[in-house]
Structures are given as C-alpha cells and as structure tokens.
N, C-alpha and C positions, 0 to 999 in steps of 0.2 A: 828849260826847265820852270815853273814858276813854282816858289815856294809853297803857295799853298797847296799843290800837287805831291808832296815830301812827306817822309816820314823823316821823324826825330830824334835822335837819343839823347840822354839827360847829358851825355861829356860834349855836347855841339857838335857832332858828326850828320850830315844830313842825306836820305838814301831814296832813291829811285829804284824801283824793281821795277824790271823789264824778262818778258821771257824770250829767248836767242833759243831757237834749235831743240824748244819743250821743255828750256834749263832754265828758272830764276836766272836771274844775273844781278846784283845790286853795285849801282854804280855811287861812291859813296865820295862825298866832300866834306868842309867844312860850313856852318853854315856863316850868313853876316855880322850876325853878333861875335860869334867867337875870334872871326878876322879882326874885327875890332876892336874889342880887347886886347887880344894879341900887339896890335898896331906893330909897324915897323919889322916887318919882318926878313928875315935876313938868309935862312937854312931849311930846306927841307932836306929828311932824307924818305926818299919813298920806298915801298914795301919792293920788296923782289917779284916778278912775276913767278909761279907753280909757287910760291910760298902757303902751306894752308894755314889758315887764322882761324883761331875761337872767338864766338863773340864775348863781344867787350875786355878782349885781348890786344894791347899796344900791338900796332901794326907798325905804325913809321911816327918820327915826332917832326916840328915845327919848331923851329928855332927863331923866337925877333931878338930884343935889343934888350930884351926886359926878362925872357928867363925861354928853354925848352919844354915845350909840350908834348904829350904822348899827344897821337889821333888813335883813339878804339877803333877796331870793326865792330860794326853793328852785329853782323851776322857773322857765322861759322863757313867757311868751305874754302875756296883756293883763289890766290890771287892769278887774275889772268889779263890786267893790264894795268900798269901805273901809267900817269900824264907825264911823259918826261919832257914834255914842256913848259915843267912848274921849277924844275931847275935852275932855268938858264933867267924864267921870265915870273919870281914869285907874286910879281903884281895881277897875274892872271886872280891869286885868290882874294886882294883885294877886290879889284875893276869887277870879276864875274864869279864869287865864288859856287854861281849854281850852275854857271854854264861852262865857258873853255878850263874855268878853276875847279874840276871835280881834279882828285885826287890818285884814285882808284877804282878797279870794276872786279868785283869778287863773286865769282860763281856759288852761289848757294846751294852746301850742301847738308844745313840745317832749318829752316825757316821756325826755328821756336823763338829766334832770337827777334823776328819782326814782334813778334809781338809784347817785347819791353817798349818798343819805339813808340811816340805820339804824333799825333796829328801838328798840324801847322800850330792852331790855335791853342791849343793845350802845350806846345811851344813857348808861343808869345807868353803867353804868361808866366812859365816856366825864368824866361830871360825880364820879364817883368819885378820878377820878385830877385832876380839874382843885383836886379839895375839900384835896388833899393839898400 
C-alpha cells in the first residue's frame, strides 16, 4: 500500500479501508513517522481477535526502549485479525510499515470515525509541525 492512498489519525495510525463481502474492513498500522519516533522497538501487545473497540480507544501497545505507547483504534468495530508475525519480528513495523507491518484488521461497525482521519497531505503537514 502506498501511504498516499491511506488515511491517517492524529495519533499516527494509518488506515486502509476495503470492502469484503459487503462489509467495510479497516487495516490499521503505525505510520513511518511514528515508528521512527519510537525507535528501538522491543515488544508489541497485539489486540485480541473478537474484541470490540471504540474509535480513538487504545487497543494495543508498542514498547520501545524509551517508552510504552498506546496504539489507538481509528474506527469502531470488531478486531477480526491481528498480525501475529509482529510478535517475533518487530522489524516489520520499521522496514515495511505500510505493507507487512500492519497491526490489526477491524470490521467497521460505525464509519463516523473515518471522518476524523486525514489524507496523506494533511498528515504530512501535521508531522512537519511536530518535528519542529
């Protein structure tokens, strides 16, 4: 996936929305900006499949040598998949944040959360402001 085609949350999660069997599904990951800011990742606590999440609710944690950071669900719905590869291979978050480094897939129950997301250009502007 190209970052230019994704939506982004203010909290640095990216979202790719697809339709599967008539149901909208959000694949979620951390942006390259977020992964670079965290540096030296050591652990991820993936969300449990079947868990119901609310938009903007913390649904997993990423731990670096510096800190533990919450990952927020950009949309409300049910976690239908978690990327189990990350548990043993956190480098995927750094090396392939928009492809192999996805964190979870959520079956969207309420699309209202999508209205709070930014396109790539707006997200790049936010990142530039945070960098200063």
